[in-house]
N, C-alpha and C positions, 0 to 999 in steps of 0.2 A: 614674821620673825625668821631669822636665819642663823646658822652656825655650822661649824665644821663637823660636830658630832651629832648624828641624826637622833640619838636617844635624848640628848640634852634638849634639842629643839622640840621634838615631839612631846617630851615630858613637860616642858615649860608651857607649851601651847595648851596642853590638856589642863594643867593647873590654872592657867589664866582663864580658860573658858569656864571652869568651875567657879572661879572667883567672880567673873563677870555675871554668871548666872545668879549668884547670890544677891547681886546688886540691881538686877533688872527691875524696872517698874512696869506696870501694865502698859501694853501697847508696844513693848520692845521685845526683840528676840535675837538669838544668836544663831548663826550658821557656822558650823565647824566646831572644833578645829579640823582642818583638812590640809593635806599636802598642797602647796601652791603649784601652779603650772607655769613653767616647768619646775619640777620639784628640786632640782639641783642646778645651781648657776655658779660658775667659778668655784667649784668644789665646796659650796655652801648649801646645806639642806634648808629648804624653805617650807614653812607652814603659814597658813593664814586663818584668821577668824573675822567674820563679818558680823557687825552689830547693826541691827535694823531698828529704826524707830522714827517717830515724826519730828522730834525736837533735837536738833544738832547739839545744842548746849547741854542738854541732859546726857546725851550719849557721850560727849566729850568728857563730862565730869565722871561718869561711870568708868570709862576707859582709863582716865588719868589715875583715879584712885586704885583701880585694880592693878594697873601697871606698876604703880609705886609699891604696892604690897608685894608684888612678884620680885622686886629688886633683890630681896634677901633670900629668895628661894635657892635650893641647891642647883648648880649649873647655870644660874641666871647670868653670871659674869661672862659666860662663854657664848651667850646668845644675844644677838642684836635684835632689839624690838623697835618697831616704828609704827606709827599710826598714820593712816591716810584718810582724811575727812573728805567725803564725797568722791570716792574713787571712780574714775571713768571706766576702768576695766579691771576686773578681779582675775583675769586670765593671764596676767603677766607679773 
């Protein structure tokens, strides 16, 4: 996720991680939230969350539901959220 206001991005990342944690099933885990690397690109502050598990369909469902719930959170309209299924590199 990214946005121009670092507090908006970090706050939404932390709330999203909490929401994801509530929905996790056995065998799944969350890494983060943490600043992405690099943390700022084109004056946008970036954070990421990694969800680990065995079944992609379950992870996508968990992420989709949590992201939908976050849409109404304070500052959410100022933060761009995207999901990458099977990222090749979490360092960019």
